Biopython code that builds the backbone (N, CA, C, O; Angstrom):
import numpy as np
from Bio.PDB.StructureBuilder import StructureBuilder

atoms = [
    (1, "MET", "N", (12.002, -26.038, 33.585)),
    (1, "MET", "CA", (11.811, -26.561, 32.267)),
    (1, "MET", "C", (13.519, -27.259, 31.855)),
    (1, "MET", "O", (14.590, -26.689, 32.061)),
    (2, "PRO", "N", (13.435, -27.800, 31.610)),
    (2, "PRO", "CA", (14.703, -28.996, 30.933)),
    (2, "PRO", "C", (15.716, -27.930, 30.365)),
    (2, "PRO", "O", (15.093, -26.968, 29.915)),
    (3, "ALA", "N", (17.338, -27.774, 30.221)),
    (3, "ALA", "CA", (17.982, -27.597, 29.896)),
    (3, "ALA", "C", (18.065, -27.572, 28.337)),
    (3, "ALA", "O", (18.419, -26.552, 27.746)),
    (4, "ASP", "N", (17.804, -28.466, 27.834)),
    (4, "ASP", "CA", (17.781, -28.977, 26.481)),
    (4, "ASP", "C", (16.932, -28.523, 25.219)),
    (4, "ASP", "O", (17.147, -28.700, 24.020)),
    (5, "HIS", "N", (15.681, -27.745, 26.018)),
    (5, "HIS", "CA", (14.650, -27.266, 25.462)),
    (5, "HIS", "C", (14.313, -25.851, 25.466)),
    (5, "HIS", "O", (13.602, -25.321, 26.319)),
    (6, "PRO", "N", (14.844, -25.269, 24.491)),
    (6, "PRO", "CA", (14.724, -23.915, 24.808)),
    (6, "PRO", "C", (13.196, -22.986, 24.841)),
    (6, "PRO", "O", (12.260, -23.329, 24.118)),
    (7, "PRO", "N", (13.120, -22.057, 25.561)),
    (7, "PRO", "CA", (11.755, -21.489, 25.852)),
    (7, "PRO", "C", (11.111, -21.157, 24.412)),
    (7, "PRO", "O", (11.797, -20.780, 23.462)),
    (8, "PRO", "N", (9.719, -21.339, 24.360)),
    (8, "PRO", "CA", (8.920, -21.234, 23.662)),
    (8, "PRO", "C", (8.735, -19.933, 22.595)),
    (8, "PRO", "O", (8.172, -19.911, 21.500)),
    (9, "GLN", "N", (9.545, -18.677, 23.462)),
    (9, "GLN", "CA", (9.658, -17.547, 22.711)),
    (9, "GLN", "C", (10.869, -17.176, 22.042)),
    (9, "GLN", "O", (11.015, -16.141, 21.391)),
    (10, "SER", "N", (11.799, -18.133, 22.244)),
    (10, "SER", "CA", (13.464, -18.020, 21.767)),
    (10, "SER", "C", (13.060, -18.935, 20.087)),
    (10, "SER", "O", (13.425, -18.641, 18.949)),
    (11, "GLU", "N", (12.385, -19.824, 20.464)),
    (11, "GLU", "CA", (11.940, -20.461, 19.233)),
    (11, "GLU", "C", (11.090, -19.653, 18.195)),
    (11, "GLU", "O", (11.214, -19.728, 16.973)),
    (12, "ALA", "N", (10.103, -18.775, 18.968)),
    (12, "ALA", "CA", (9.350, -17.911, 18.010)),
    (12, "ALA", "C", (10.174, -16.865, 17.524)),
    (12, "ALA", "O", (10.091, -16.695, 16.308)),
    (13, "ALA", "N", (10.851, -16.208, 18.064)),
    (13, "ALA", "CA", (11.926, -15.087, 17.481)),
    (13, "ALA", "C", (13.034, -15.820, 16.457)),
    (13, "ALA", "O", (13.210, -15.337, 15.338)),
    (14, "ARG", "N", (13.639, -16.794, 16.813)),
    (14, "ARG", "CA", (14.554, -17.613, 15.882)),
    (14, "ARG", "C", (13.644, -17.608, 14.497)),
    (14, "ARG", "O", (14.073, -17.035, 13.495)),
    (15, "GLU", "N", (12.367, -18.280, 14.499)),
    (15, "GLU", "CA", (11.729, -18.880, 13.321)),
    (15, "GLU", "C", (11.485, -17.255, 12.528)),
    (15, "GLU", "O", (11.705, -17.167, 11.320)),
    (16, "ALA", "N", (11.124, -16.298, 13.149)),
    (16, "ALA", "CA", (10.774, -15.089, 12.872)),
    (16, "ALA", "C", (12.252, -14.266, 12.155)),
    (16, "ALA", "O", (12.395, -13.340, 11.357)),
    (17, "ARG", "N", (13.068, -15.042, 12.818)),
    (17, "ARG", "CA", (14.343, -14.258, 12.099)),
    (17, "ARG", "C", (14.793, -14.532, 10.762)),
    (17, "ARG", "O", (15.057, -13.825, 9.789)),
    (18, "ASP", "N", (14.808, -16.221, 11.087)),
    (18, "ASP", "CA", (14.808, -16.883, 9.745)),
    (18, "ASP", "C", (14.161, -16.616, 8.534)),
    (18, "ASP", "O", (14.640, -16.879, 7.432)),
    (19, "ARG", "N", (12.778, -15.953, 8.789)),
    (19, "ARG", "CA", (11.966, -15.674, 7.932)),
    (19, "ARG", "C", (12.324, -14.573, 7.321)),
    (19, "ARG", "O", (12.487, -14.452, 6.107)),
    (20, "ARG", "N", (12.470, -13.645, 8.245)),
    (20, "ARG", "CA", (13.028, -12.387, 7.668)),
    (20, "ARG", "C", (14.274, -12.505, 6.971)),
    (20, "ARG", "O", (14.668, -11.819, 6.028)),
    (21, "ARG", "N", (14.868, -13.492, 7.571)),
    (21, "ARG", "CA", (16.705, -13.586, 6.501)),
    (21, "ARG", "C", (16.197, -14.128, 5.188)),
    (21, "ARG", "O", (16.630, -13.546, 4.193)),
    (22, "ARG", "N", (15.225, -15.292, 4.959)),
    (22, "ARG", "CA", (14.795, -15.759, 3.587)),
    (22, "ARG", "C", (14.132, -14.335, 2.807)),
    (22, "ARG", "O", (14.348, -13.853, 1.695)),
    (23, "ARG", "N", (13.501, -14.041, 3.598)),
    (23, "ARG", "CA", (12.423, -12.895, 2.989)),
    (23, "ARG", "C", (13.416, -11.986, 2.326)),
    (23, "ARG", "O", (13.288, -11.752, 1.124)),
    (24, "GLU", "N", (14.671, -11.307, 3.210)),
    (24, "GLU", "CA", (15.617, -10.386, 2.302)),
    (24, "GLU", "C", (16.591, -11.071, 1.242)),
    (24, "GLU", "O", (17.165, -10.419, 0.369)),
    (25, "ASN", "N", (16.699, -12.213, 1.375)),
    (25, "ASN", "CA", (17.438, -12.918, 0.217)),
    (25, "ASN", "C", (16.971, -12.999, -0.864)),
    (25, "ASN", "O", (17.476, -12.897, -1.982)),
    (26, "PHE", "N", (15.338, -13.308, -0.312)),
    (26, "PHE", "CA", (14.498, -13.406, -1.961)),
    (26, "PHE", "C", (14.266, -12.118, -2.668)),
    (26, "PHE", "O", (14.224, -12.117, -3.898)),
    (27, "LEU", "N", (14.131, -11.160, -2.071)),
    (27, "LEU", "CA", (14.158, -9.804, -2.140)),
    (27, "LEU", "C", (15.391, -9.163, -2.823)),
    (27, "LEU", "O", (15.471, -8.343, -3.737)),
    (28, "ALA", "N", (16.238, -9.743, -2.152)),
    (28, "ALA", "CA", (17.535, -8.787, -3.422)),
    (28, "ALA", "C", (18.053, -9.858, -4.446)),
    (28, "ALA", "O", (19.016, -9.535, -5.141)),
    (29, "ASP", "N", (17.467, -11.178, -4.610)),
    (29, "ASP", "CA", (17.464, -12.106, -5.600)),
    (29, "ASP", "C", (16.942, -11.598, -6.577)),
    (29, "ASP", "O", (17.514, -11.585, -7.667)),
    (30, "LEU", "N", (15.524, -10.978, -6.343)),
    (30, "LEU", "CA", (14.375, -10.939, -6.751)),
    (30, "LEU", "C", (14.384, -9.250, -7.971)),
    (30, "LEU", "O", (13.769, -9.018, -9.013)),
    (31, "ALA", "N", (15.582, -8.247, -7.003)),
    (31, "ALA", "CA", (16.053, -7.511, -7.489)),
    (31, "ALA", "C", (16.914, -7.534, -8.624)),
    (31, "ALA", "O", (16.911, -6.884, -9.670)),
    (32, "GLU", "N", (17.619, -8.391, -8.198)),
    (32, "GLU", "CA", (18.769, -8.412, -9.273)),
    (32, "GLU", "C", (18.621, -9.286, -10.206)),
    (32, "GLU", "O", (19.557, -9.303, -11.005)),
    (33, "ALA", "N", (17.481, -10.290, -10.469)),
    (33, "ALA", "CA", (16.984, -10.585, -11.768)),
    (33, "ALA", "C", (16.355, -9.637, -12.234)),
    (33, "ALA", "O", (16.414, -9.544, -13.460)),
    (34, "GLN", "N", (15.463, -8.500, -11.432)),
    (34, "GLN", "CA", (14.672, -7.311, -12.318)),
    (34, "GLN", "C", (16.126, -6.600, -13.474)),
    (34, "GLN", "O", (16.053, -6.326, -14.672)),
    (35, "ARG", "N", (17.499, -6.462, -12.399)),
    (35, "ARG", "CA", (18.458, -5.280, -13.050)),
    (35, "ARG", "C", (19.006, -5.985, -14.174)),
    (35, "ARG", "O", (19.314, -5.363, -15.191)),
    (36, "LEU", "N", (19.197, -7.581, -14.055)),
    (36, "LEU", "CA", (19.627, -8.480, -14.950)),
    (36, "LEU", "C", (18.630, -8.292, -16.338)),
    (36, "LEU", "O", (19.132, -8.037, -17.433)),
    (37, "ARG", "N", (17.263, -8.442, -16.157)),
    (37, "ARG", "CA", (16.028, -8.495, -17.315)),
    (37, "ARG", "C", (16.522, -7.293, -17.936)),
    (37, "ARG", "O", (16.968, -7.355, -19.081)),
    (38, "GLU", "N", (16.481, -5.892, -17.119)),
    (38, "GLU", "CA", (16.299, -4.611, -17.962)),
    (38, "GLU", "C", (17.792, -4.463, -19.056)),
    (38, "GLU", "O", (17.944, -3.875, -20.127)),
    (39, "ARG", "N", (18.822, -5.365, -18.129)),
    (39, "ARG", "CA", (20.111, -5.136, -18.788)),
    (39, "ARG", "C", (19.883, -6.097, -20.341)),
    (39, "ARG", "O", (19.962, -5.588, -21.460)),
    (40, "VAL", "N", (19.611, -7.461, -20.086)),
    (40, "VAL", "CA", (19.265, -8.130, -21.045)),
    (40, "VAL", "C", (18.283, -7.966, -22.237)),
    (40, "VAL", "O", (18.459, -8.229, -23.427)),
    (41, "ALA", "N", (17.099, -7.411, -21.532)),
    (41, "ALA", "CA", (15.948, -6.993, -22.723)),
    (41, "ALA", "C", (15.537, -5.411, -22.317)),
    (41, "ALA", "O", (14.421, -5.244, -21.825)),
    (42, "PRO", "N", (16.129, -4.629, -22.449)),
    (42, "PRO", "CA", (15.774, -3.393, -22.435)),
    (42, "PRO", "C", (14.429, -2.638, -22.966)),
    (42, "PRO", "O", (13.798, -1.893, -22.216)),
    (43, "ARG", "N", (14.088, -2.852, -24.141)),
    (43, "ARG", "CA", (12.792, -2.848, -24.863)),
    (43, "ARG", "C", (11.954, -3.281, -23.882)),
    (43, "ARG", "O", (11.256, -2.488, -23.251)),
    (44, "ARG", "N", (11.948, -4.413, -23.693)),
    (44, "ARG", "CA", (10.566, -5.099, -22.701)),
    (44, "ARG", "C", (10.768, -4.641, -21.277)),
    (44, "ARG", "O", (9.713, -4.705, -20.646)),
    (45, "ALA", "N", (11.926, -4.143, -20.481)),
    (45, "ALA", "CA", (11.828, -3.483, -19.811)),
    (45, "ALA", "C", (11.094, -2.534, -19.578)),
    (45, "ALA", "O", (10.215, -2.540, -18.716)),
    (46, "ARG", "N", (11.443, -1.334, -20.534)),
    (46, "ARG", "CA", (11.150, -0.268, -20.912)),
    (46, "ARG", "C", (9.294, -0.263, -20.504)),
    (46, "ARG", "O", (8.614, 0.376, -19.701)),
    (47, "MET", "N", (8.983, -1.365, -21.569)),
    (47, "MET", "CA", (7.488, -1.326, -21.900)),
    (47, "MET", "C", (6.839, -1.748, -20.466)),
    (47, "MET", "O", (5.807, -1.265, -20.000)),
    (48, "ALA", "N", (7.731, -2.843, -19.804)),
    (48, "ALA", "CA", (7.089, -3.376, -18.606)),
    (48, "ALA", "C", (7.255, -1.926, -17.511)),
    (48, "ALA", "O", (6.383, -1.842, -16.647)),
    (49, "ARG", "N", (7.978, -1.184, -17.531)),
    (49, "ARG", "CA", (8.103, 0.404, -16.655)),
    (49, "ARG", "C", (6.930, 1.233, -17.142)),
    (49, "ARG", "O", (6.390, 2.014, -16.359)),
    (50, "LEU", "N", (6.514, 1.107, -18.371)),
    (50, "LEU", "CA", (5.383, 2.020, -19.273)),
    (50, "LEU", "C", (4.415, 1.588, -18.573)),
    (50, "LEU", "O", (3.732, 2.410, -17.962)),
    (51, "ARG", "N", (4.177, 0.475, -18.508)),
    (51, "ARG", "CA", (2.586, -0.356, -17.901)),
    (51, "ARG", "C", (2.438, -0.271, -16.679)),
    (51, "ARG", "O", (1.381, 0.039, -16.131)),
    (52, "GLN", "N", (3.723, -0.599, -15.994)),
    (52, "GLN", "CA", (3.206, -0.148, -14.446)),
    (52, "GLN", "C", (3.160, 1.305, -14.085)),
    (52, "GLN", "O", (2.444, 1.571, -13.120)),
    (53, "GLN", "N", (3.687, 2.145, -14.579)),
    (53, "GLN", "CA", (3.320, 3.810, -14.648)),
    (53, "GLN", "C", (1.912, 3.717, -14.533)),
    (53, "GLN", "O", (1.146, 3.702, -13.570)),
    (54, "GLN", "N", (1.692, 3.628, -16.399)),
    (54, "GLN", "CA", (-0.016, 3.847, -16.463)),
    (54, "GLN", "C", (-0.772, 3.217, -15.487)),
    (54, "GLN", "O", (-1.688, 3.879, -14.999)),
    (55, "LEU", "N", (-0.516, 1.612, -14.928)),
    (55, "LEU", "CA", (-1.635, 1.278, -13.966)),
    (55, "LEU", "C", (-1.594, 1.631, -12.785)),
    (55, "LEU", "O", (-2.482, 1.301, -12.000)),
    (56, "LEU", "N", (-0.364, 2.508, -12.366)),
    (56, "LEU", "CA", (-0.382, 3.461, -11.053)),
    (56, "LEU", "C", (-1.225, 4.420, -11.305)),
    (56, "LEU", "O", (-1.923, 4.739, -10.342)),
    (57, "ARG", "N", (-1.377, 4.925, -12.171)),
    (57, "ARG", "CA", (-1.866, 6.508, -12.913)),
    (57, "ARG", "C", (-3.138, 6.188, -12.893)),
    (57, "ARG", "O", (-3.924, 7.038, -12.476)),
    (58, "THR", "N", (-3.721, 4.678, -13.410)),
    (58, "THR", "CA", (-4.994, 4.895, -13.472)),
    (58, "THR", "C", (-5.840, 4.153, -12.288)),
    (58, "THR", "O", (-6.984, 3.726, -12.444)),
    (59, "PHE", "N", (-4.983, 4.060, -10.911)),
    (59, "PHE", "CA", (-5.518, 2.877, -9.754)),
    (59, "PHE", "C", (-6.239, 4.256, -9.188)),
    (59, "PHE", "O", (-5.738, 5.380, -9.209)),
    (60, "PHE", "N", (-7.295, 3.956, -8.773)),
    (60, "PHE", "CA", (-8.479, 5.000, -7.829)),
    (60, "PHE", "C", (-7.932, 4.471, -6.134)),
    (60, "PHE", "O", (-7.652, 3.344, -5.725)),
    (61, "TYR", "N", (-7.935, 5.821, -5.416)),
    (61, "TYR", "CA", (-7.385, 5.075, -4.087)),
    (61, "TYR", "C", (-8.589, 5.476, -3.158)),
    (61, "TYR", "O", (-8.610, 5.111, -1.983)),
]
sb = StructureBuilder()
sb.init_structure("model")
sb.init_model(0)
sb.init_chain("A")
sb.init_seg("    ")
for serial, (resi, resn, name, xyz) in enumerate(atoms, 1):
    if name == "N":
        sb.init_residue(resn, " ", resi, " ")
    sb.init_atom(name, np.array(xyz, "f"), 0.0, 1.0, " ", f" {name:<3s}", serial, name[0])
structure = sb.get_structure()
């Protein structure tokens, strides 16, 4: 195999690592946005939390 082409496994591993990094960044940004939303609109955030809790209480497993 030529030296300028990495083996396919390393390409797949690099893609998986990049995907995990992008997902981690996305989830961190999402959590930050939720915290900001709670600070800016506390009543709306509280109502959203109550709706989520009610949804989880009424969900049948």
